[in-house]
N, CA, C, O and the ligand as a Tripos MOL2 file, in Angstrom:
@<TRIPOS>MOLECULE
protein
  265   263    67     0     0
PROTEIN
NO_CHARGES

@<TRIPOS>ATOM
      1 N          30.5600  -23.5390    8.9570 N.3       1 MET1
      2 CA         29.4510  -22.6720    9.6480 C.3       1 MET1
      3 C          28.2530  -22.7850    8.9040 C.2       1 MET1
      4 O          28.1180  -22.6960    7.6840 O.2       1 MET1
      5 N          27.2680  -23.0220    9.9080 N.am      2 THR2
      6 CA         25.8000  -23.1910    9.2420 C.3       2 THR2
      7 C          25.0970  -21.8110    9.4050 C.2       2 THR2
      8 O          25.2800  -21.1380   10.4190 O.2       2 THR2
      9 N          24.4210  -21.4700    8.5560 N.am      3 THR3
     10 CA         23.5850  -20.2180    8.7290 C.3       3 THR3
     11 C          22.0660  -20.5820    8.5200 C.2       3 THR3
     12 O          21.5060  -20.8950    7.4700 O.2       3 THR3
     13 N          21.5500  -20.4620    9.7720 N.am      4 GLN4
     14 CA         20.1560  -20.8560    9.7930 C.3       4 GLN4
     15 C          19.3060  -19.5930    9.5030 C.2       4 GLN4
     16 O          19.5990  -18.5230   10.0360 O.2       4 GLN4
     17 N          18.1830  -19.7240    8.6010 N.am      5 SER5
     18 CA         17.3610  -18.5180    8.3320 C.3       5 SER5
     19 C          16.2060  -18.6680    9.4530 C.2       5 SER5
     20 O          15.6430  -19.7580    9.5620 O.2       5 SER5
     21 N          15.9260  -17.8270   10.1020 N.am      6 SER6
     22 CA         14.9800  -17.7470   11.2140 C.3       6 SER6
     23 C          13.9590  -17.0390   10.5470 C.2       6 SER6
     24 O          14.3170  -15.9540   10.0880 O.2       6 SER6
     25 N          12.5150  -17.4380   10.3320 N.am      7 PRO7
     26 CA         11.3970  -16.5840    9.8390 C.3       7 PRO7
     27 C          11.1420  -15.4290   10.8140 C.2       7 PRO7
     28 O          11.3720  -15.4870   12.0220 O.2       7 PRO7
     29 N          10.5840  -14.2550   10.0840 N.am      8 GLU8
     30 CA         10.3410  -13.1960   10.9410 C.3       8 GLU8
     31 C           9.0340  -13.4090   11.7710 C.2       8 GLU8
     32 O           8.0200  -13.9070   11.2810 O.2       8 GLU8
     33 N           9.1270  -13.0460   12.9000 N.am      9 PRO9
     34 CA          8.1950  -13.2530   14.0650 C.3       9 PRO9
     35 C           7.0880  -12.3940   13.5550 C.2       9 PRO9
     36 O           7.4230  -11.2900   13.1240 O.2       9 PRO9
     37 N           5.7570  -12.7320   13.5310 N.am     10 ALA10
     38 CA          4.6210  -11.7790   13.3760 C.3      10 ALA10
     39 C           4.3900  -11.0380   14.6720 C.2      10 ALA10
     40 O           4.3350  -11.6010   15.7650 O.2      10 ALA10
     41 N           4.2450   -9.5910   14.4600 N.am     11 PRO11
     42 CA          3.9980   -8.7480   15.5100 C.3      11 PRO11
     43 C           2.5880   -9.1750   16.2990 C.2      11 PRO11
     44 O           1.4450   -9.1080   15.8470 O.2      11 PRO11
     45 N           2.9790   -9.5930   17.5000 N.am     12 SER12
     46 CA          1.4860  -10.0160   18.1300 C.3      12 SER12
     47 C           0.5870   -8.9790   18.5230 C.2      12 SER12
     48 O           1.0500   -7.8730   18.8010 O.2      12 SER12
     49 N          -0.7140   -9.2110   18.5860 N.am     13 GLY13
     50 CA         -1.5150   -8.0890   18.9590 C.3      13 GLY13
     51 C          -2.0560   -7.1550   17.4770 C.2      13 GLY13
     52 O          -3.1440   -6.5830   17.4150 O.2      13 GLY13
     53 N          -1.1430   -7.1720   16.4920 N.am     14 ALA14
     54 CA         -1.2500   -6.3460   15.3100 C.3      14 ALA14
     55 C          -2.1630   -7.3630   14.1730 C.2      14 ALA14
     56 O          -1.5770   -8.3460   13.7200 O.2      14 ALA14
     57 N          -3.1350   -7.1740   13.8820 N.am     15 PRO15
     58 CA         -3.9310   -7.7760   12.7830 C.3      15 PRO15
     59 C          -3.1760   -7.5180   11.5650 C.2      15 PRO15
     60 O          -2.6910   -6.4210   11.2910 O.2      15 PRO15
     61 N          -3.0840   -8.6330   10.7920 N.am     16 THR16
     62 CA         -2.2340   -8.5170    9.4830 C.3      16 THR16
     63 C          -3.4970   -7.9170    8.3530 C.2      16 THR16
     64 O          -4.5490   -8.4960    8.0810 O.2      16 THR16
     65 N          -3.1060   -6.8480    7.9260 N.am     17 GLU17
     66 CA         -3.9790   -6.2580    6.9180 C.3      17 GLU17
     67 C          -3.4490   -6.3830    5.5400 C.2      17 GLU17
     68 O          -2.3250   -5.9730    5.2500 O.2      17 GLU17
     69 N          -4.3520   -7.0190    4.5770 N.am     18 HIS18
     70 CA         -3.8860   -7.0210    3.1510 C.3      18 HIS18
     71 C          -4.2890   -5.7790    2.2170 C.2      18 HIS18
     72 O          -5.4400   -5.3560    2.1020 O.2      18 HIS18
     73 N          -3.2060   -5.2850    1.5980 N.am     19 PRO19
     74 CA         -3.8370   -3.9980    0.8920 C.3      19 PRO19
     75 C          -4.8260   -4.4950   -0.1400 C.2      19 PRO19
     76 O          -4.5890   -5.5490   -0.7300 O.2      19 PRO19
     77 N          -5.8670   -3.8330   -0.3800 N.am     20 GLU20
     78 CA         -7.0320   -4.0880   -1.0410 C.3      20 GLU20
     79 C          -6.9230   -3.5860   -2.6370 C.2      20 GLU20
     80 O          -6.7920   -2.3710   -2.7900 O.2      20 GLU20
     81 N          -6.9650   -4.3820   -3.7760 N.am     21 ILE21
     82 CA         -6.8210   -3.8230   -4.9890 C.3      21 ILE21
     83 C          -8.0190   -3.1540   -5.3780 C.2      21 ILE21
     84 O          -9.0410   -3.8110   -5.1800 O.2      21 ILE21
     85 N          -8.1700   -1.9740   -5.9000 N.am     22 THR22
     86 CA         -9.2500   -1.2200   -6.2960 C.3      22 THR22
     87 C          -8.8940   -0.5520   -7.5250 C.2      22 THR22
     88 O          -7.8050   -0.0760   -7.8430 O.2      22 THR22
     89 N         -10.0750   -0.5940   -8.2220 N.am     23 TYR23
     90 CA        -10.1290    0.0780   -9.6130 C.3      23 TYR23
     91 C         -10.7370    1.4440   -9.7930 C.2      23 TYR23
     92 O         -11.7150    1.7090   -9.0920 O.2      23 TYR23
     93 N         -10.3020    2.3160  -10.6120 N.am     24 VAL24
     94 CA        -11.0690    3.6730  -10.7540 C.3      24 VAL24
     95 C         -10.2590    4.2170  -12.2220 C.2      24 VAL24
     96 O          -9.1550    3.9950  -12.7200 O.2      24 VAL24
     97 N         -11.4730    5.0590  -12.6030 N.am     25 GLY25
     98 CA        -11.1190    5.5790  -13.7810 C.3      25 GLY25
     99 C         -10.2660    6.9750  -13.5020 C.2      25 GLY25
    100 O         -10.5180    7.7840  -12.6090 O.2      25 GLY25
    101 N          -9.2910    7.0570  -14.3920 N.am     26 CYS26
    102 CA         -8.3500    8.1280  -14.2070 C.3      26 CYS26
    103 C          -9.0030    9.4570  -14.2610 C.2      26 CYS26
    104 O          -9.9200    9.6350  -15.0630 O.2      26 CYS26
    105 N          -8.6010   10.4110  -13.4680 N.am     27 ALA27
    106 CA         -9.4760   11.6050  -13.4080 C.3      27 ALA27
    107 C          -9.1990   12.7780  -14.5220 C.2      27 ALA27
    108 O          -9.7700   13.8480  -14.7310 O.2      27 ALA27
    109 N          -8.0190   12.0920  -15.1850 N.am     28 ARG28
    110 CA         -7.5660   12.9530  -16.1530 C.3      28 ARG28
    111 C          -7.7260   12.4560  -17.7610 C.2      28 ARG28
    112 O          -8.1360   13.1800  -18.6680 O.2      28 ARG28
    113 N          -7.3200   11.1030  -17.8920 N.am     29 CYS29
    114 CA         -7.6700   10.6910  -19.2990 C.3      29 CYS29
    115 C          -8.6940    9.4950  -19.3310 C.2      29 CYS29
    116 O          -9.0590    8.9700  -20.3830 O.2      29 CYS29
    117 N          -9.1390    9.0980  -18.0340 N.am     30 GLY30
    118 CA        -10.3870    8.3720  -18.0960 C.3      30 GLY30
    119 C          -9.6810    6.5510  -18.0790 C.2      30 GLY30
    120 O         -10.4670    5.6320  -17.8480 O.2      30 GLY30
    121 N          -8.5650    6.3310  -18.2770 N.am     31 THR31
    122 CA         -8.3330    5.1060  -18.4620 C.3      31 THR31
    123 C          -8.3910    4.2710  -17.0780 C.2      31 THR31
    124 O          -8.1130    4.7170  -15.9650 O.2      31 THR31
    125 N          -8.7570    3.1300  -17.3520 N.am     32 GLN32
    126 CA         -9.3520    2.2270  -16.0550 C.3      32 GLN32
    127 C          -7.8480    1.8450  -15.4510 C.2      32 GLN32
    128 O          -7.0230    1.2130  -16.1110 O.2      32 GLN32
    129 N          -7.6520    2.2500  -14.3030 N.am     33 ILE33
    130 CA         -6.4190    1.8930  -13.5010 C.3      33 ILE33
    131 C          -6.4660    1.0840  -12.2210 C.2      33 ILE33
    132 O          -7.5030    1.1530  -11.5610 O.2      33 ILE33
    133 N          -5.7360    0.5270  -11.9040 N.am     34 ALA34
    134 CA         -5.8730   -0.3330  -10.6250 C.3      34 ALA34
    135 C          -4.8570    0.1560   -9.6140 C.2      34 ALA34
    136 O          -3.7020    0.4150   -9.9510 O.2      34 ALA34
    137 N          -5.3450    0.2940   -8.2350 N.am     35 GLY35
    138 CA         -4.7480    0.8220   -7.4160 C.3      35 GLY35
    139 C          -4.6470    0.0130   -5.9510 C.2      35 GLY35
    140 O          -5.3980   -0.9590   -5.8660 O.2      35 GLY35
    141 N          -4.0130    0.2320   -5.0760 N.am     36 LEU36
    142 CA         -4.1290   -0.4610   -3.7690 C.3      36 LEU36
    143 C          -4.4060    0.4760   -2.7170 C.2      36 LEU36
    144 O          -3.8160    1.5030   -2.3820 O.2      36 LEU36
    145 N          -5.5620   -0.1710   -2.2070 N.am     37 ASP37
    146 CA         -6.1570    0.6380   -0.9570 C.3      37 ASP37
    147 C          -6.6060    2.2920   -1.2250 C.2      37 ASP37
    148 O          -6.5850    3.1810   -0.3740 O.2      37 ASP37
    149 N          -6.9770    2.4090   -2.5290 N.am     38 GLY38
    150 CA         -7.6850    3.8360   -3.1170 C.3      38 GLY38
    151 C          -6.4100    4.7750   -3.4780 C.2      38 GLY38
    152 O          -6.5510    5.9820   -3.6800 O.2      38 GLY38
    153 N          -5.3510    4.2220   -3.5310 N.am     39 ARG39
    154 CA         -4.1130    5.0450   -4.2340 C.3      39 ARG39
    155 C          -3.8210    4.5620   -5.5860 C.2      39 ARG39
    156 O          -3.4590    3.4220   -5.8780 O.2      39 ARG39
    157 N          -4.0380    5.6550   -6.4690 N.am     40 TYR40
    158 CA         -3.7670    5.1050   -7.8550 C.3      40 TYR40
    159 C          -2.8960    6.1590   -8.6200 C.2      40 TYR40
    160 O          -2.8690    7.3670   -8.3870 O.2      40 TYR40
    161 N          -2.1800    5.4730   -9.5870 N.am     41 ALA41
    162 CA         -1.3320    6.0660  -10.3590 C.3      41 ALA41
    163 C          -1.4160    5.7660  -11.8240 C.2      41 ALA41
    164 O          -1.1880    4.6400  -12.2660 O.2      41 ALA41
    165 N          -1.7420    6.7780  -12.5650 N.am     42 CYS42
    166 CA         -2.0720    6.4310  -14.1170 C.3      42 CYS42
    167 C          -0.6560    6.1790  -14.7870 C.2      42 CYS42
    168 O           0.2420    6.9270  -14.3980 O.2      42 CYS42
    169 N          -0.3800    5.3570  -15.6080 N.am     43 SER43
    170 CA          0.7650    4.9060  -16.2420 C.3      43 SER43
    171 C           0.4220    5.7470  -17.6810 C.2      43 SER43
    172 O           1.3820    6.1240  -18.3520 O.2      43 SER43
    173 N          -0.6020    5.9610  -18.0240 N.am     44 GLY44
    174 CA         -0.8810    6.6480  -19.1300 C.3      44 GLY44
    175 C          -0.4960    8.1620  -19.1490 C.2      44 GLY44
    176 O           0.2360    8.6560  -20.0070 O.2      44 GLY44
    177 N          -1.0450    8.8230  -18.1510 N.am     45 CYS45
    178 CA         -0.8880   10.3150  -18.4630 C.3      45 CYS45
    179 C          -0.0840   10.8040  -17.2990 C.2      45 CYS45
    180 O           0.4170   11.9280  -17.3280 O.2      45 CYS45
    181 N           0.0670    9.9500  -16.2080 N.am     46 GLY46
    182 CA          1.0280   10.2710  -15.1060 C.3      46 GLY46
    183 C           0.2760   11.0990  -13.9040 C.2      46 GLY46
    184 O           0.7970   11.7930  -13.0310 O.2      46 GLY46
    185 N          -1.2120   10.7900  -14.1470 N.am     47 TRP47
    186 CA         -2.0220   11.0960  -13.0540 C.3      47 TRP47
    187 C          -1.9160   10.5150  -11.7130 C.2      47 TRP47
    188 O          -2.0390    9.2920  -11.6460 O.2      47 TRP47
    189 N          -1.7250   11.1250  -10.7120 N.am     48 VAL48
    190 CA         -1.6870   10.2520   -9.2490 C.3      48 VAL48
    191 C          -2.5580   11.1120   -8.4190 C.2      48 VAL48
    192 O          -2.5670   12.3420   -8.3710 O.2      48 VAL48
    193 N          -3.2900   10.2620   -7.7730 N.am     49 ASN49
    194 CA         -4.4420   10.9310   -6.4940 C.3      49 ASN49
    195 C          -3.5240   10.9580   -5.3520 C.2      49 ASN49
    196 O          -2.5290   10.2900   -5.0710 O.2      49 ASN49
    197 N          -4.2250   12.0510   -4.6980 N.am     50 GLU50
    198 CA         -3.7560   12.1820   -3.3350 C.3      50 GLU50
    199 C          -3.5700   10.7760   -2.5150 C.2      50 GLU50
    200 O          -4.3630    9.8350   -2.5520 O.2      50 GLU50
    201 N          -2.5150   10.8280   -1.8680 N.am     51 TRP51
    202 CA         -2.3040    9.6830   -0.7310 C.3      51 TRP51
    203 C          -3.2280    9.8730    0.2300 C.2      51 TRP51
    204 O          -3.5830    8.8940    0.8860 O.2      51 TRP51
    205 N          -3.6960   10.9490    0.4500 N.am     52 THR52
    206 CA         -4.5150   11.0720    1.6620 C.3      52 THR52
    207 C          -5.9850   10.5140    1.2150 C.2      52 THR52
    208 O          -6.9240   10.5050    2.0100 O.2      52 THR52
    209 N          -6.0870   10.1000    0.0130 N.am     53 GLU53
    210 CA         -7.4850    9.5220   -0.4160 C.3      53 GLU53
    211 C          -7.3740    8.1200   -0.1250 C.2      53 GLU53
    212 O          -8.4060    7.4640   -0.2630 O.2      53 GLU53
    213 N          -6.3210    7.5190    0.2550 N.am     54 GLY54
    214 CA         -6.2260    6.1330    0.4920 C.3      54 GLY54
    215 C          -7.2840    5.6240    1.5780 C.2      54 GLY54
    216 O          -7.7890    6.3830    2.4050 O.2      54 GLY54
    217 N          -7.5130    4.5090    1.5040 N.am     55 HIS55
    218 CA         -8.4970    3.9010    2.5250 C.3      55 HIS55
    219 C          -7.9490    3.8600    3.8720 C.2      55 HIS55
    220 O          -8.6680    3.7350    4.8630 O.2      55 HIS55
    221 N          -6.6230    3.9670    3.9220 N.am     56 ARG56
    222 CA         -5.9440    3.8050    5.3230 C.3      56 ARG56
    223 C          -4.7480    4.4850    5.4700 C.2      56 ARG56
    224 O          -4.2780    4.4530    4.3320 O.2      56 ARG56
    225 N          -4.0060    5.0520    6.1450 N.am     57 PRO57
    226 CA         -2.8360    5.6070    6.2210 C.3      57 PRO57
    227 C          -1.6340    4.6210    5.8620 C.2      57 PRO57
    228 O          -1.7130    3.4000    5.9910 O.2      57 PRO57
    229 N          -0.5620    5.2740    5.4140 N.am     58 LEU58
    230 CA          0.5330    4.6740    4.7560 C.3      58 LEU58
    231 C           1.0190    3.8730    5.9070 C.2      58 LEU58
    232 O           1.0110    4.4150    7.0120 O.2      58 LEU58
    233 N           1.4500    2.6250    5.7890 N.am     59 PRO59
    234 CA          2.1500    1.7470    6.6660 C.3      59 PRO59
    235 C           3.6250    2.5560    7.3790 C.2      59 PRO59
    236 O           4.5090    3.0750    6.6970 O.2      59 PRO59
    237 N           3.6070    2.5130    8.4800 N.am     60 THR60
    238 CA          4.7210    3.2130    9.2080 C.3      60 THR60
    239 C           6.1420    1.9120    9.1100 C.2      60 THR60
    240 O           5.9800    0.7020    9.2680 O.2      60 THR60
    241 N           7.1950    2.4680    8.8740 N.am     61 ALA61
    242 CA          8.1280    1.5260    8.9410 C.3      61 ALA61
    243 C           8.9060    1.7580   10.3620 C.2      61 ALA61
    244 O           9.5060    2.6980   10.8820 O.2      61 ALA61
    245 N           8.6000    0.4830   10.6990 N.am     62 GLY62
    246 CA          9.0390    0.3390   12.3160 C.3      62 GLY62
    247 C           8.3760    1.1010   13.2950 C.2      62 GLY62
    248 O           7.5620    1.9860   13.0270 O.2      62 GLY62
    249 N           8.7100    0.7730   14.4020 N.am     63 ARG63
    250 CA          8.0550    1.5950   15.4360 C.3      63 ARG63
    251 C           9.3760    2.2230   16.2850 C.2      63 ARG63
    252 O          10.3990    1.6070   16.5850 O.2      63 ARG63
    253 N           9.0360    3.6890   16.5960 N.am     64 ALA64
    254 CA         10.0890    4.4070   17.1310 C.3      64 ALA64
    255 C           9.3910    4.6810   18.7170 C.2      64 ALA64
    256 O           8.3310    5.2810   18.8920 O.2      64 ALA64
    257 N          10.1110    4.1890   19.6290 N.am     65 HIS65
    258 CA          9.7590    4.6120   21.1190 C.3      65 HIS65
    259 C          10.2080    5.9710   21.4130 C.2      65 HIS65
    260 O          11.3400    6.4330   21.2730 O.2      65 HIS65
    261 N           9.1740    6.5260   21.8300 N.am     66 ALA66
    262 CA          9.3260    8.0200   22.2120 C.3      66 ALA66
    263 C          10.3140    8.3170   23.4440 C.2      66 ALA66
    264 O          10.5000    9.4740   23.8220 O.2      66 ALA66
    265 ZN         -4.6330    8.8750  -16.8990 Zn       67 ZN67
@<TRIPOS>BOND
     1     1     2 1
     2     2     3 1
     3     3     4 2
     4     3     5 am
     5     5     6 1
     6     6     7 1
     7     7     8 2
     8     7     9 am
     9     9    10 1
    10    10    11 1
    11    11    12 2
    12    11    13 am
    13    13    14 1
    14    14    15 1
    15    15    16 2
    16    15    17 am
    17    17    18 1
    18    18    19 1
    19    19    20 2
    20    19    21 am
    21    21    22 1
    22    22    23 1
    23    23    24 2
    24    23    25 am
    25    25    26 1
    26    26    27 1
    27    27    28 2
    28    27    29 am
    29    29    30 1
    30    30    31 1
    31    31    32 2
    32    31    33 am
    33    33    34 1
    34    34    35 1
    35    35    36 2
    36    35    37 am
    37    37    38 1
    38    38    39 1
    39    39    40 2
    40    39    41 am
    41    41    42 1
    42    42    43 1
    43    43    44 2
    44    43    45 am
    45    45    46 1
    46    46    47 1
    47    47    48 2
    48    47    49 am
    49    49    50 1
    50    50    51 1
    51    51    52 2
    52    51    53 am
    53    53    54 1
    54    54    55 1
    55    55    56 2
    56    55    57 am
    57    57    58 1
    58    58    59 1
    59    59    60 2
    60    59    61 am
    61    61    62 1
    62    62    63 1
    63    63    64 2
    64    63    65 am
    65    65    66 1
    66    66    67 1
    67    67    68 2
    68    67    69 am
    69    69    70 1
    70    70    71 1
    71    71    72 2
    72    71    73 am
    73    73    74 1
    74    74    75 1
    75    75    76 2
    76    75    77 am
    77    77    78 1
    78    78    79 1
    79    79    80 2
    80    79    81 am
    81    81    82 1
    82    82    83 1
    83    83    84 2
    84    83    85 am
    85    85    86 1
    86    86    87 1
    87    87    88 2
    88    87    89 am
    89    89    90 1
    90    90    91 1
    91    91    92 2
    92    91    93 am
    93    93    94 1
    94    94    95 1
    95    95    96 2
    96    95    97 am
    97    97    98 1
    98    98    99 1
    99    99   100 2
   100    99   101 am
   101   101   102 1
   102   102   103 1
   103   103   104 2
   104   103   105 am
   105   105   106 1
   106   106   107 1
   107   107   108 2
   108   107   109 am
   109   109   110 1
   110   110   111 1
   111   111   112 2
   112   111   113 am
   113   113   114 1
   114   114   115 1
   115   115   116 2
   116   115   117 am
   117   117   118 1
   118   118   119 1
   119   119   120 2
   120   119   121 am
   121   121   122 1
   122   122   123 1
   123   123   124 2
   124   123   125 am
   125   125   126 1
   126   126   127 1
   127   127   128 2
   128   127   129 am
   129   129   130 1
   130   130   131 1
   131   131   132 2
   132   131   133 am
   133   133   134 1
   134   134   135 1
   135   135   136 2
   136   135   137 am
   137   137   138 1
   138   138   139 1
   139   139   140 2
   140   139   141 am
   141   141   142 1
   142   142   143 1
   143   143   144 2
   144   143   145 am
   145   145   146 1
   146   146   147 1
   147   147   148 2
   148   147   149 am
   149   149   150 1
   150   150   151 1
   151   151   152 2
   152   151   153 am
   153   153   154 1
   154   154   155 1
   155   155   156 2
   156   155   157 am
   157   157   158 1
   158   158   159 1
   159   159   160 2
   160   159   161 am
   161   161   162 1
   162   162   163 1
   163   163   164 2
   164   163   165 am
   165   165   166 1
   166   166   167 1
   167   167   168 2
   168   167   169 am
   169   169   170 1
   170   170   171 1
   171   171   172 2
   172   171   173 am
   173   173   174 1
   174   174   175 1
   175   175   176 2
   176   175   177 am
   177   177   178 1
   178   178   179 1
   179   179   180 2
   180   179   181 am
   181   181   182 1
   182   182   183 1
   183   183   184 2
   184   183   185 am
   185   185   186 1
   186   186   187 1
   187   187   188 2
   188   187   189 am
   189   189   190 1
   190   190   191 1
   191   191   192 2
   192   191   193 am
   193   193   194 1
   194   194   195 1
   195   195   196 2
   196   195   197 am
   197   197   198 1
   198   198   199 1
   199   199   200 2
   200   199   201 am
   201   201   202 1
   202   202   203 1
   203   203   204 2
   204   203   205 am
   205   205   206 1
   206   206   207 1
   207   207   208 2
   208   207   209 am
   209   209   210 1
   210   210   211 1
   211   211   212 2
   212   211   213 am
   213   213   214 1
   214   214   215 1
   215   215   216 2
   216   215   217 am
   217   217   218 1
   218   218   219 1
   219   219   220 2
   220   219   221 am
   221   221   222 1
   222   222   223 1
   223   223   224 2
   224   223   225 am
   225   225   226 1
   226   226   227 1
   227   227   228 2
   228   227   229 am
   229   229   230 1
   230   230   231 1
   231   231   232 2
   232   231   233 am
   233   233   234 1
   234   234   235 1
   235   235   236 2
   236   235   237 am
   237   237   238 1
   238   238   239 1
   239   239   240 2
   240   239   241 am
   241   241   242 1
   242   242   243 1
   243   243   244 2
   244   243   245 am
   245   245   246 1
   246   246   247 1
   247   247   248 2
   248   247   249 am
   249   249   250 1
   250   250   251 1
   251   251   252 2
   252   251   253 am
   253   253   254 1
   254   254   255 1
   255   255   256 2
   256   255   257 am
   257   257   258 1
   258   258   259 1
   259   259   260 2
   260   259   261 am
   261   261   262 1
   262   262   263 1
   263   263   264 2
@<TRIPOS>SUBSTRUCTURE
     1 MET1         2 RESIDUE 1 A MET
     2 THR2         6 RESIDUE 1 A THR
     3 THR3        10 RESIDUE 1 A THR
     4 GLN4        14 RESIDUE 1 A GLN
     5 SER5        18 RESIDUE 1 A SER
     6 SER6        22 RESIDUE 1 A SER
     7 PRO7        26 RESIDUE 1 A PRO
     8 GLU8        30 RESIDUE 1 A GLU
     9 PRO9        34 RESIDUE 1 A PRO
    10 ALA10       38 RESIDUE 1 A ALA
    11 PRO11       42 RESIDUE 1 A PRO
    12 SER12       46 RESIDUE 1 A SER
    13 GLY13       50 RESIDUE 1 A GLY
    14 ALA14       54 RESIDUE 1 A ALA
    15 PRO15       58 RESIDUE 1 A PRO
    16 THR16       62 RESIDUE 1 A THR
    17 GLU17       66 RESIDUE 1 A GLU
    18 HIS18       70 RESIDUE 1 A HIS
    19 PRO19       74 RESIDUE 1 A PRO
    20 GLU20       78 RESIDUE 1 A GLU
    21 ILE21       82 RESIDUE 1 A ILE
    22 THR22       86 RESIDUE 1 A THR
    23 TYR23       90 RESIDUE 1 A TYR
    24 VAL24       94 RESIDUE 1 A VAL
    25 GLY25       98 RESIDUE 1 A GLY
    26 CYS26      102 RESIDUE 1 A CYS
    27 ALA27      106 RESIDUE 1 A ALA
    28 ARG28      110 RESIDUE 1 A ARG
    29 CYS29      114 RESIDUE 1 A CYS
    30 GLY30      118 RESIDUE 1 A GLY
    31 THR31      122 RESIDUE 1 A THR
    32 GLN32      126 RESIDUE 1 A GLN
    33 ILE33      130 RESIDUE 1 A ILE
    34 ALA34      134 RESIDUE 1 A ALA
    35 GLY35      138 RESIDUE 1 A GLY
    36 LEU36      142 RESIDUE 1 A LEU
    37 ASP37      146 RESIDUE 1 A ASP
    38 GLY38      150 RESIDUE 1 A GLY
    39 ARG39      154 RESIDUE 1 A ARG
    40 TYR40      158 RESIDUE 1 A TYR
    41 ALA41      162 RESIDUE 1 A ALA
    42 CYS42      166 RESIDUE 1 A CYS
    43 SER43      170 RESIDUE 1 A SER
    44 GLY44      174 RESIDUE 1 A GLY
    45 CYS45      178 RESIDUE 1 A CYS
    46 GLY46      182 RESIDUE 1 A GLY
    47 TRP47      186 RESIDUE 1 A TRP
    48 VAL48      190 RESIDUE 1 A VAL
    49 ASN49      194 RESIDUE 1 A ASN
    50 GLU50      198 RESIDUE 1 A GLU
    51 TRP51      202 RESIDUE 1 A TRP
    52 THR52      206 RESIDUE 1 A THR
    53 GLU53      210 RESIDUE 1 A GLU
    54 GLY54      214 RESIDUE 1 A GLY
    55 HIS55      218 RESIDUE 1 A HIS
    56 ARG56      222 RESIDUE 1 A ARG
    57 PRO57      226 RESIDUE 1 A PRO
    58 LEU58      230 RESIDUE 1 A LEU
    59 PRO59      234 RESIDUE 1 A PRO
    60 THR60      238 RESIDUE 1 A THR
    61 ALA61      242 RESIDUE 1 A ALA
    62 GLY62      246 RESIDUE 1 A GLY
    63 ARG63      250 RESIDUE 1 A ARG
    64 ALA64      254 RESIDUE 1 A ALA
    65 HIS65      258 RESIDUE 1 A HIS
    66 ALA66      262 RESIDUE 1 A ALA
    67 ZN67       265 GROUP 0 **** ****
């Protein structure tokens, strides 16, 4: 038996958006930390900003038909 790996088809019509790496100073300890799309988590003190402060909403896993 041969198993062929088929590449995942790209969703048509949906533009591929890459998360953007951004930097900010931690609001608690001031450490420069990197985040994706405006979401940050400081590894030094554990400060995490609100996900709603992100540049765009979290990606949804799959699409559910209503
Ligand atoms: Zn911190």
